[in-house]
C-alpha positions in Angstrom: 0.0 0.0 0.0 1.1 3.6 -0.7 2.9 5.4 2.2 2.5 8.8 0.4 -1.1 9.3 1.3 -2.1 10.2 4.9 -5.5 8.5 4.6 -3.7 5.1 4.3 -1.9 5.4 7.6 -3.3 4.9 11.1 -1.8 4.2 14.5 -1.3 0.5 15.0 -0.3 -0.3 11.4 3.0 -2.1 10.7 5.1 -0.1 8.3 8.5 0.1 6.8 10.1 3.6 7.2 13.3 5.2 6.1 15.0 7.1 9.0 16.6 10.5 8.3 20.2 9.0 8.6 19.3 6.2 6.2 17.9 8.3 3.4 21.1 8.0 1.3 21.2 4.2 1.5 17.4 3.6 1.5 17.7 1.2 4.5 14.3 0.5 5.9 13.2 0.0 9.5 10.0 -1.9 10.4 7.8 -0.9 13.2 4.3 0.0 14.4 2.9 3.5 13.9 2.3 5.4 17.1 1.8 9.0 15.8 1.4 10.6 12.4 3.6 13.7 12.2 2.8 15.0 8.6 -0.3 17.2 8.5 -0.7 17.5 4.7 -2.9 14.9 3.0 0.0 13.5 0.9 3.8 13.9 0.7 6.0 12.9 -2.3 8.7 11.3 0.0 6.2 9.5 2.3 4.2 10.5 5.4 6.4 11.1 8.4 5.5 9.0 11.5 6.7 8.1 14.9 6.9 4.4 15.7 6.1 2.9 19.1 9.8 2.6 19.8 10.3 6.3 19.3 12.0 6.3 15.9 10.8 8.9 13.3 10.9 8.4 9.6 8.9 8.5 6.3 6.6 5.6 5.4 7.8 3.7 2.4 5.5 0.7 2.6 2.5 -0.4 4.6 3.0 -4.0 5.7 -0.3 -4.9 7.5 -3.6 -3.3 8.0 -5.7 -3.6 11.2 -9.4 -4.6 11.0 -11.8 -2.3 12.8 
């Protein structure tokens, strides 16, 4: 799923993000979304989120979705 649209991202989703220090290499970090930090409805580099472990980065891919 697309990590560039804010509507696709909710707290509790498992996502792959790229941390600021990993932007050059593209190394991804997997985690669970705690907070959505980007206010705009979409972003060309991915929506910025904070994971439950405190790491902040831009969503590259949504791994799982939660059922309501």
